[in-house]
A tleap script that builds the chain and sets N, CA, C and O, in Angstrom:
source leaprc.protein.ff14SB
mol = sequence {
  NMET THR SER ASP LYS SER LEU LYS VAL CYS
  GLU LYS GLY HIE LYS PHE TYR LYS SER SER
  GLU CYS GLN SER CYS PRO THR CYS ASP LYS
  GLU ASN LYS PRO LYS SER GLY PHE LEU SER
  LYS LEU SER SER PRO ALA ARG ASN ALA LEU
  VAL HIE GLU GLY ILE ASP THR LEU LYS LYS
  LEU SER LYS TYR THR GLU LYS GLU ILE LEU
  LYS ILE HIE GLY ILE GLY PRO ALA SER LEU
  PRO ILE LEU ARG THR SER LEU GLU GLU ALA
  GLY LEU SER PHE LYS CLYS
}
set mol.1.N position { 0.904 -1.034 0.054 }
set mol.1.CA position { -0.236 0.160 0.025 }
set mol.1.C position { 0.882 1.280 -0.266 }
set mol.1.O position { 1.917 1.312 0.401 }
set mol.2.N position { 0.661 2.044 -1.125 }
set mol.2.CA position { 1.400 3.197 -1.185 }
set mol.2.C position { 0.818 4.519 -0.363 }
set mol.2.O position { -0.366 4.847 -0.442 }
set mol.3.N position { 1.708 5.174 0.365 }
set mol.3.CA position { 0.655 6.455 1.114 }
set mol.3.C position { 1.205 7.598 0.075 }
set mol.3.O position { 2.333 7.599 -0.420 }
set mol.4.N position { 0.424 8.338 -0.098 }
set mol.4.CA position { -0.416 9.681 -0.961 }
set mol.4.C position { 0.276 11.107 -0.021 }
set mol.4.O position { 0.337 12.259 -0.450 }
set mol.5.N position { 0.733 10.639 1.304 }
set mol.5.CA position { 1.639 11.804 2.184 }
set mol.5.C position { 2.729 12.257 1.405 }
set mol.5.O position { 3.595 11.598 0.830 }
set mol.6.N position { 2.509 13.839 1.490 }
set mol.6.CA position { 4.027 14.337 1.476 }
set mol.6.C position { 4.773 15.318 2.542 }
set mol.6.O position { 4.494 16.048 3.492 }
set mol.7.N position { 5.695 14.956 1.925 }
set mol.7.CA position { 6.627 16.253 3.355 }
set mol.7.C position { 6.447 17.149 3.235 }
set mol.7.O position { 6.560 17.512 2.064 }
set mol.8.N position { 5.997 18.339 4.351 }
set mol.8.CA position { 5.707 19.627 4.376 }
set mol.8.C position { 6.928 20.253 5.467 }
set mol.8.O position { 7.473 19.400 6.167 }
set mol.9.N position { 7.261 21.318 5.595 }
set mol.9.CA position { 7.618 22.237 6.342 }
set mol.9.C position { 7.363 23.329 6.353 }
set mol.9.O position { 7.410 24.194 5.479 }
set mol.10.N position { 6.901 23.339 7.984 }
set mol.10.CA position { 6.541 24.520 8.477 }
set mol.10.C position { 7.006 25.952 8.390 }
set mol.10.O position { 8.072 25.826 7.788 }
set mol.11.N position { 6.845 27.236 8.629 }
set mol.11.CA position { 7.463 28.171 8.475 }
set mol.11.C position { 8.564 28.588 9.978 }
set mol.11.O position { 9.187 29.645 10.076 }
set mol.12.N position { 8.572 27.406 11.072 }
set mol.12.CA position { 9.264 27.334 11.726 }
set mol.12.C position { 10.417 26.392 11.827 }
set mol.12.O position { 11.337 26.449 12.643 }
set mol.13.N position { 10.212 25.420 10.774 }
set mol.13.CA position { 11.123 24.664 10.513 }
set mol.13.C position { 10.610 23.027 10.882 }
set mol.13.O position { 11.394 22.088 10.748 }
set mol.14.N position { 9.559 22.887 11.237 }
set mol.14.CA position { 8.804 21.737 11.411 }
set mol.14.C position { 8.896 20.549 10.666 }
set mol.14.O position { 9.453 21.239 9.812 }
set mol.15.N position { 8.886 19.379 10.146 }
set mol.15.CA position { 8.854 18.615 9.129 }
set mol.15.C position { 7.758 17.515 9.794 }
set mol.15.O position { 7.863 16.830 10.811 }
set mol.16.N position { 6.459 17.643 8.625 }
set mol.16.CA position { 5.509 16.743 8.694 }
set mol.16.C position { 4.794 16.365 7.390 }
set mol.16.O position { 4.829 16.954 6.310 }
set mol.17.N position { 4.080 15.151 7.766 }
set mol.17.CA position { 3.496 14.398 6.587 }
set mol.17.C position { 2.228 14.783 6.586 }
set mol.17.O position { 1.641 14.733 7.668 }
set mol.18.N position { 1.425 15.302 5.278 }
set mol.18.CA position { 0.112 15.445 5.139 }
set mol.18.C position { -0.328 14.728 3.836 }
set mol.18.O position { 0.277 14.726 2.764 }
set mol.19.N position { -1.505 14.117 4.141 }
set mol.19.CA position { -2.237 14.094 2.512 }
set mol.19.C position { -3.279 14.725 1.934 }
set mol.19.O position { -3.962 14.415 0.958 }
set mol.20.N position { -3.322 15.896 2.854 }
set mol.20.CA position { -4.323 17.025 2.014 }
set mol.20.C position { -3.311 18.116 1.795 }
set mol.20.O position { -2.096 17.987 1.947 }
set mol.21.N position { -3.985 19.271 1.397 }
set mol.21.CA position { -3.325 20.646 1.149 }
set mol.21.C position { -3.252 21.460 2.199 }
set mol.21.O position { -2.617 22.507 2.319 }
set mol.22.N position { -4.148 20.745 3.172 }
set mol.22.CA position { -3.327 21.375 4.516 }
set mol.22.C position { -1.984 21.830 5.088 }
set mol.22.O position { -1.050 21.034 5.180 }
set mol.23.N position { -1.879 23.133 5.482 }
set mol.23.CA position { -0.544 23.328 5.930 }
set mol.23.C position { -0.270 23.526 7.191 }
set mol.23.O position { 0.740 24.038 7.673 }
set mol.24.N position { -1.431 23.000 7.845 }
set mol.24.CA position { -1.476 22.902 9.142 }
set mol.24.C position { -0.213 22.117 10.205 }
set mol.24.O position { -0.615 21.045 10.656 }
set mol.25.N position { 0.780 22.387 10.510 }
set mol.25.CA position { 1.830 21.911 11.277 }
set mol.25.C position { 1.206 21.421 12.883 }
set mol.25.O position { 0.871 22.075 13.870 }
set mol.26.N position { 1.244 20.020 12.593 }
set mol.26.CA position { 0.951 19.399 13.838 }
set mol.26.C position { 1.715 19.932 15.223 }
set mol.26.O position { 1.098 20.158 16.264 }
set mol.27.N position { 2.763 20.053 15.111 }
set mol.27.CA position { 4.073 20.919 16.511 }
set mol.27.C position { 3.529 22.142 16.625 }
set mol.27.O position { 3.738 22.568 17.761 }
set mol.28.N position { 2.771 23.090 15.794 }
set mol.28.CA position { 2.677 24.069 16.250 }
set mol.28.C position { 1.622 24.110 16.629 }
set mol.28.O position { 1.370 24.801 17.616 }
set mol.29.N position { 0.439 23.245 15.855 }
set mol.29.CA position { -0.949 23.312 16.648 }
set mol.29.C position { -0.736 22.863 18.160 }
set mol.29.O position { -1.198 23.677 18.959 }
set mol.30.N position { -0.240 21.935 18.626 }
set mol.30.CA position { 0.441 21.692 19.804 }
set mol.30.C position { 0.819 23.076 20.844 }
set mol.30.O position { 0.465 23.114 22.023 }
set mol.31.N position { 1.535 24.087 20.219 }
set mol.31.CA position { 2.120 24.694 20.706 }
set mol.31.C position { 1.290 25.908 20.861 }
set mol.31.O position { 1.449 26.779 21.716 }
set mol.32.N position { 0.338 25.865 19.888 }
set mol.32.CA position { -0.398 27.285 19.793 }
set mol.32.C position { -1.823 26.823 20.658 }
set mol.32.O position { -2.654 27.713 20.835 }
set mol.33.N position { -2.107 25.480 21.184 }
set mol.33.CA position { -3.404 25.311 21.416 }
set mol.33.C position { -3.820 26.005 23.197 }
set mol.33.O position { -2.980 25.834 24.080 }
set mol.34.N position { -4.632 26.460 23.395 }
set mol.34.CA position { -5.194 27.501 24.437 }
set mol.34.C position { -5.372 26.300 25.389 }
set mol.34.O position { -5.783 25.194 25.039 }
set mol.35.N position { -4.987 26.682 26.717 }
set mol.35.CA position { -4.671 26.247 27.727 }
set mol.35.C position { -5.855 26.312 28.592 }
set mol.35.O position { -5.835 25.550 29.559 }
set mol.36.N position { -6.911 27.087 28.438 }
set mol.36.CA position { -8.663 27.168 28.717 }
set mol.36.C position { -9.415 27.987 27.776 }
set mol.36.O position { -8.809 28.798 27.076 }
set mol.37.N position { -10.859 27.832 27.683 }
set mol.37.CA position { -11.693 28.449 26.896 }
set mol.37.C position { -11.951 27.363 26.052 }
set mol.37.O position { -11.335 26.315 25.859 }
set mol.38.N position { -13.393 28.002 25.404 }
set mol.38.CA position { -13.632 26.863 24.360 }
set mol.38.C position { -12.901 26.461 23.163 }
set mol.38.O position { -13.204 25.481 22.483 }
set mol.39.N position { -12.011 27.185 22.949 }
set mol.39.CA position { -10.960 26.695 21.770 }
set mol.39.C position { -10.023 25.591 22.032 }
set mol.39.O position { -9.426 24.832 21.269 }
set mol.40.N position { -10.063 25.747 23.870 }
set mol.40.CA position { -9.205 24.716 23.772 }
set mol.40.C position { -9.477 22.952 23.642 }
set mol.40.O position { -8.727 22.010 23.387 }
set mol.41.N position { -10.646 23.043 23.895 }
set mol.41.CA position { -11.856 21.801 23.695 }
set mol.41.C position { -11.894 21.162 22.455 }
set mol.41.O position { -12.288 20.015 22.246 }
set mol.42.N position { -11.416 22.052 21.552 }
set mol.42.CA position { -11.748 21.491 20.363 }
set mol.42.C position { -10.489 20.591 19.587 }
set mol.42.O position { -9.365 20.657 20.086 }
set mol.43.N position { -10.644 20.003 18.722 }
set mol.43.CA position { -9.356 19.311 17.786 }
set mol.43.C position { -9.250 20.250 16.882 }
set mol.43.O position { -10.178 20.832 16.321 }
set mol.44.N position { -7.834 20.441 16.698 }
set mol.44.CA position { -6.499 21.024 15.920 }
set mol.44.C position { -7.278 21.558 14.790 }
set mol.44.O position { -7.187 22.774 14.619 }
set mol.45.N position { -8.046 20.871 13.965 }
set mol.45.CA position { -8.744 21.122 12.917 }
set mol.45.C position { -10.018 22.352 12.827 }
set mol.45.O position { -10.300 23.253 12.037 }
set mol.46.N position { -10.483 21.915 13.877 }
set mol.46.CA position { -11.876 22.578 14.333 }
set mol.46.C position { -11.281 23.915 14.784 }
set mol.46.O position { -11.549 24.883 14.071 }
set mol.47.N position { -10.282 24.171 16.187 }
set mol.47.CA position { -10.034 24.849 16.438 }
set mol.47.C position { -9.341 26.386 15.283 }
set mol.47.O position { -9.792 27.531 15.255 }
set mol.48.N position { -8.299 25.882 14.572 }
set mol.48.CA position { -7.984 26.530 13.222 }
set mol.48.C position { -8.854 27.093 12.065 }
set mol.48.O position { -8.736 28.060 11.311 }
set mol.49.N position { -9.786 26.094 12.224 }
set mol.49.CA position { -10.908 26.784 11.417 }
set mol.49.C position { -11.989 28.380 11.887 }
set mol.49.O position { -12.442 29.357 11.291 }
set mol.50.N position { -11.989 27.979 12.912 }
set mol.50.CA position { -12.567 28.943 13.898 }
set mol.50.C position { -11.909 29.925 13.510 }
set mol.50.O position { -12.301 30.741 12.676 }
set mol.51.N position { -10.624 29.938 14.197 }
set mol.51.CA position { -9.798 31.276 14.740 }
set mol.51.C position { -9.437 32.174 13.088 }
set mol.51.O position { -9.237 33.375 12.907 }
set mol.52.N position { -9.463 31.048 12.099 }
set mol.52.CA position { -9.181 31.314 10.677 }
set mol.52.C position { -10.648 32.342 9.868 }
set mol.52.O position { -10.617 32.912 8.778 }
set mol.53.N position { -11.477 32.297 10.581 }
set mol.53.CA position { -13.229 33.103 10.148 }
set mol.53.C position { -12.971 33.975 11.262 }
set mol.53.O position { -13.691 34.959 11.095 }
set mol.54.N position { -12.190 34.118 12.483 }
set mol.54.CA position { -12.249 35.219 13.169 }
set mol.54.C position { -12.929 35.207 14.503 }
set mol.54.O position { -13.025 36.068 15.377 }
set mol.55.N position { -13.480 33.688 14.378 }
set mol.55.CA position { -14.303 33.297 15.621 }
set mol.55.C position { -13.373 33.107 16.795 }
set mol.55.O position { -12.826 32.006 16.737 }
set mol.56.N position { -13.102 33.656 17.592 }
set mol.56.CA position { -12.201 33.204 18.753 }
set mol.56.C position { -13.072 33.863 20.002 }
set mol.56.O position { -12.490 34.151 21.049 }
set mol.57.N position { -13.925 33.998 19.905 }
set mol.57.CA position { -14.785 34.145 21.380 }
set mol.57.C position { -16.049 33.494 21.422 }
set mol.57.O position { -16.437 33.030 20.350 }
set mol.58.N position { -16.831 33.346 22.489 }
set mol.58.CA position { -17.968 32.539 22.184 }
set mol.58.C position { -19.143 33.665 21.870 }
set mol.58.O position { -20.193 33.240 21.389 }
set mol.59.N position { -19.021 34.934 22.096 }
set mol.59.CA position { -19.687 36.121 21.901 }
set mol.59.C position { -19.882 35.898 20.112 }
set mol.59.O position { -20.901 35.558 19.509 }
set mol.60.N position { -18.822 36.152 19.686 }
set mol.60.CA position { -18.917 35.937 17.899 }
set mol.60.C position { -19.260 34.649 17.534 }
set mol.60.O position { -19.479 34.533 16.328 }
set mol.61.N position { -19.397 33.454 18.320 }
set mol.61.CA position { -20.022 32.361 17.914 }
set mol.61.C position { -21.048 32.048 17.796 }
set mol.61.O position { -21.495 31.115 17.128 }
set mol.62.N position { -21.924 33.294 18.865 }
set mol.62.CA position { -23.489 33.327 19.226 }
set mol.62.C position { -24.093 33.464 18.109 }
set mol.62.O position { -25.172 32.973 17.777 }
set mol.63.N position { -22.923 34.594 17.111 }
set mol.63.CA position { -24.148 35.414 15.991 }
set mol.63.C position { -23.834 34.326 14.600 }
set mol.63.O position { -23.842 34.764 13.449 }
set mol.64.N position { -23.612 33.128 14.865 }
set mol.64.CA position { -23.639 32.038 13.702 }
set mol.64.C position { -24.954 31.412 14.109 }
set mol.64.O position { -25.499 31.811 15.138 }
set mol.65.N position { -25.621 30.254 13.215 }
set mol.65.CA position { -26.181 29.010 13.526 }
set mol.65.C position { -25.472 28.130 13.362 }
set mol.65.O position { -24.295 28.308 13.048 }
set mol.66.N position { -26.003 26.949 13.534 }
set mol.66.CA position { -24.885 25.717 13.827 }
set mol.66.C position { -24.906 25.160 12.398 }
set mol.66.O position { -24.037 24.320 12.165 }
set mol.67.N position { -25.794 25.496 11.338 }
set mol.67.CA position { -25.744 25.204 10.074 }
set mol.67.C position { -24.515 26.027 9.334 }
set mol.67.O position { -23.749 25.451 8.561 }
set mol.68.N position { -24.409 27.386 9.639 }
set mol.68.CA position { -23.268 27.860 9.082 }
set mol.68.C position { -22.062 27.669 9.459 }
set mol.68.O position { -21.112 27.742 8.680 }
set mol.69.N position { -21.911 27.289 11.219 }
set mol.69.CA position { -20.318 26.612 11.637 }
set mol.69.C position { -20.474 25.083 11.117 }
set mol.69.O position { -19.320 24.697 11.304 }
set mol.70.N position { -20.951 24.314 10.749 }
set mol.70.CA position { -21.082 23.148 9.966 }
set mol.70.C position { -20.229 22.937 8.649 }
set mol.70.O position { -19.427 22.043 8.381 }
set mol.71.N position { -20.779 24.386 7.667 }
set mol.71.CA position { -20.097 24.516 6.721 }
set mol.71.C position { -18.723 24.940 6.339 }
set mol.71.O position { -18.142 24.877 5.255 }
set mol.72.N position { -18.263 25.489 7.767 }
set mol.72.CA position { -16.938 25.812 7.733 }
set mol.72.C position { -15.892 24.444 7.602 }
set mol.72.O position { -15.879 23.475 8.362 }
set mol.73.N position { -15.045 24.673 6.429 }
set mol.73.CA position { -13.889 23.424 6.366 }
set mol.73.C position { -13.726 23.071 7.553 }
set mol.73.O position { -14.046 23.953 8.350 }
set mol.74.N position { -13.195 21.724 8.201 }
set mol.74.CA position { -12.692 21.798 9.628 }
set mol.74.C position { -13.741 21.594 10.817 }
set mol.74.O position { -13.874 20.829 11.772 }
set mol.75.N position { -14.296 22.490 10.354 }
set mol.75.CA position { -15.398 21.764 11.674 }
set mol.75.C position { -16.292 20.647 11.177 }
set mol.75.O position { -16.660 20.663 10.002 }
set mol.76.N position { -16.679 19.639 12.030 }
set mol.76.CA position { -17.432 18.140 11.864 }
set mol.76.C position { -18.334 18.172 12.754 }
set mol.76.O position { -18.034 18.868 13.723 }
set mol.77.N position { -19.567 17.562 12.799 }
set mol.77.CA position { -20.588 17.302 13.935 }
set mol.77.C position { -20.426 17.080 15.305 }
set mol.77.O position { -21.036 17.600 16.239 }
set mol.78.N position { -19.270 16.005 15.321 }
set mol.78.CA position { -18.198 16.074 16.746 }
set mol.78.C position { -18.090 17.153 17.800 }
set mol.78.O position { -18.214 17.066 19.022 }
set mol.79.N position { -17.740 18.544 16.761 }
set mol.79.CA position { -17.534 19.797 17.368 }
set mol.79.C position { -18.964 20.488 18.101 }
set mol.79.O position { -19.065 21.072 19.179 }
set mol.80.N position { -19.997 20.175 17.074 }
set mol.80.CA position { -21.355 21.140 17.906 }
set mol.80.C position { -21.355 21.068 19.380 }
set mol.80.O position { -21.249 22.011 20.164 }
set mol.81.N position { -21.520 19.543 19.701 }
set mol.81.CA position { -21.654 19.468 21.271 }
set mol.81.C position { -21.043 19.978 22.200 }
set mol.81.O position { -21.701 20.345 23.174 }
set mol.82.N position { -19.650 20.154 22.189 }
set mol.82.CA position { -18.624 21.011 22.696 }
set mol.82.C position { -19.097 22.467 22.387 }
set mol.82.O position { -19.276 23.133 23.407 }
set mol.83.N position { -19.302 23.011 21.386 }
set mol.83.CA position { -19.493 24.351 21.239 }
set mol.83.C position { -20.909 24.629 21.596 }
set mol.83.O position { -21.066 25.737 22.109 }
set mol.84.N position { -21.842 23.999 21.474 }
set mol.84.CA position { -23.161 24.351 22.176 }
set mol.84.C position { -22.987 24.398 23.979 }
set mol.84.O position { -23.503 25.264 24.686 }
set mol.85.N position { -22.345 23.530 24.356 }
set mol.85.CA position { -22.051 23.327 26.008 }
set mol.85.C position { -21.607 24.908 26.198 }
set mol.85.O position { -22.058 25.819 26.892 }
set mol.86.N position { -20.639 24.822 25.368 }
set mol.86.CA position { -19.880 26.094 25.945 }
set mol.86.C position { -20.640 27.436 25.926 }
set mol.86.O position { -20.652 28.266 26.836 }
set mol.87.N position { -21.219 27.505 24.841 }
set mol.87.CA position { -22.106 28.193 24.814 }
set mol.87.C position { -23.331 28.688 25.899 }
set mol.87.O position { -23.632 29.777 26.388 }
set mol.88.N position { -23.772 27.564 25.990 }
set mol.88.CA position { -24.827 27.276 27.117 }
set mol.88.C position { -24.146 27.990 28.952 }
set mol.88.O position { -24.628 28.725 29.814 }
set mol.89.N position { -23.207 27.452 28.830 }
set mol.89.CA position { -22.522 27.790 30.315 }
set mol.89.C position { -22.013 29.120 30.424 }
set mol.89.O position { -21.744 29.586 31.531 }
set mol.90.N position { -21.852 29.801 29.318 }
set mol.90.CA position { -21.673 31.319 28.929 }
set mol.90.C position { -22.993 32.209 29.087 }
set mol.90.O position { -22.987 33.431 29.238 }
set mol.91.N position { -24.388 31.202 29.014 }
set mol.91.CA position { -25.473 31.701 28.786 }
set mol.91.C position { -25.728 32.468 27.590 }
set mol.91.O position { -26.322 33.534 27.427 }
set mol.92.N position { -25.109 31.638 26.743 }
set mol.92.CA position { -25.655 32.503 25.231 }
set mol.92.C position { -25.967 31.232 24.446 }
set mol.92.O position { -25.825 30.149 25.013 }
set mol.93.N position { -26.415 31.294 23.076 }
set mol.93.CA position { -26.668 29.896 22.058 }
set mol.93.C position { -26.586 30.659 20.816 }
set mol.93.O position { -26.697 31.857 20.555 }
set mol.94.N position { -26.289 29.293 19.925 }
set mol.94.CA position { -26.460 29.690 18.214 }
set mol.94.C position { -27.596 30.419 18.354 }
set mol.94.O position { -28.560 30.429 19.119 }
set mol.95.N position { -27.041 31.313 16.958 }
set mol.95.CA position { -28.061 32.208 16.567 }
set mol.95.C position { -29.294 31.153 15.617 }
set mol.95.O position { -28.976 30.219 14.881 }
set mol.96.N position { -30.330 31.501 15.823 }
set mol.96.CA position { -31.708 30.769 15.589 }
set mol.96.C position { -32.072 30.757 13.960 }
set mol.96.O position { -33.112 30.230 13.564 }
savepdb mol mol.pdb
quit
């Protein structure tokens, strides 16, 4: 079985293999993972997707519907319960 993964190097010089066009470096993702807050509870792809869209607070997240969030590349259905709970704990919810 052949692998379709290609060697990539991030701007910090970390080497990693990815099969997709995603340039996200696993080492940098670990270094950049927040210690607390709702973003710390998400997978790297989901966290990076939200930050890339400028959604870095629960207040900003509450301006979107669940459907809109799911359309963002990198966000999957497994992220929704985490996001929903985080919003509820802050007295917020997804836009209806």
